[in-house]
N, C-alpha and C positions, 0 to 999 in steps of 0.2 A: 558462528554462523560468516564471525565478521571475511570480510576478503572471500568463502564462495562464490562462484561461480553458476550460479543458481541464472532462471535467465526467467521470465515472467509470460507470460503463466507460465504458475511456476506446477506440475503434475505428482502429484503426491504417492509413491515409490510402499512408504512406510506404512501409510492407513489404511488396513480391511475393506471399510465404506470407499475407499477414496480411490482403490487398485484402480488404470486406466483412468478416469474421471479428470476433471480439471480442477484444483479443489482449485476456491475464491480463498483471500485471509486481506488482513488487510496484511499495507508494505511495506520494506524495511530496506533503509538506508542503509549502504554496506561500507565499511573501511578503505574501496576504492572511491567514494568521494573525494570532486577536484574541487565542490565549490567553488560552483559555477553559481552559480544562485538563479537560477533560469527553472527550480521546479517549484519553489517555494510561492511564487508569488500564482503560481499557474494548478493549487490546489484549493478547490474549491469549498472546504471543509476547513481548510487552518488550520489540517492536519502535521504540519512544516511549520520549521521551525531550526534555527545554525546553536547547533548544540556547542558544547565546548569546545570540537573537535575540526568536524562535519555533521553537513545539519541531517535534521534524528523528523522520525516519521511518527508521532501521538497515536497506537494504533487503538485507542480511542476513542479518536478523530477518524481515522482510519474507516472510508469505504469502499478501495479500489477505486473511486470515482461511482459508481453502483450510486443510480437515482440520479448523478450529471449525466453521464459519458459515457460509451460505448466504453469508452477503454479508459483504464488509471492518466490521467493527464499528467503526472511529476515520469512516467516509466517512457508515456511520446515526448520530451524534450529533453530527458537529459543524453548529454554527449557522453558519456561515459559508462553507461548501463551497466549502473551499480545500484536497481530498488526494482527490486524480485518482489515476487510474495515472502510470508515470513511464517516457517515452516514453524514455527512456534502461538501462528497465528490462525491458525482453522478455522474457517469462518464459511458455511453456505452460500451461491445470494441471497433466499432469504431471512438470513442476521445481519447481512449486509443491506438489505435494501431495510431494514428496520430497526437496524444501528441510523441508517439516513433520517427515517420521518422521525426517530423521535432527536432526534442531532434537528432537522424543523420543526415539532415543534419547538422546546429548547426556545432558538435564533426569534419565535413571533414570535413570545412567547415574555 
């Protein structure tokens, strides 16, 4: 999907159960990232880090800001719009909320 022109929120045309519905998912940073450094500090789950070439999102930590904000903060601040949903990591809003709750419980312990 590198370089693909997807936009968030992503509507999944390939998933029969999601056809025509907004798909929740973890996010991905495309290779069009310019390493401007604005996404990393706004991620409440610390899912974003600098990779070898450009920023990357750890899908195990990304909840698309579910539990924190109404919209993904990295998407809001990205000046080049290179952070779409990851079609390989489709998760329901309920799954993202469970992930958020697990991350918060882990952080509290």
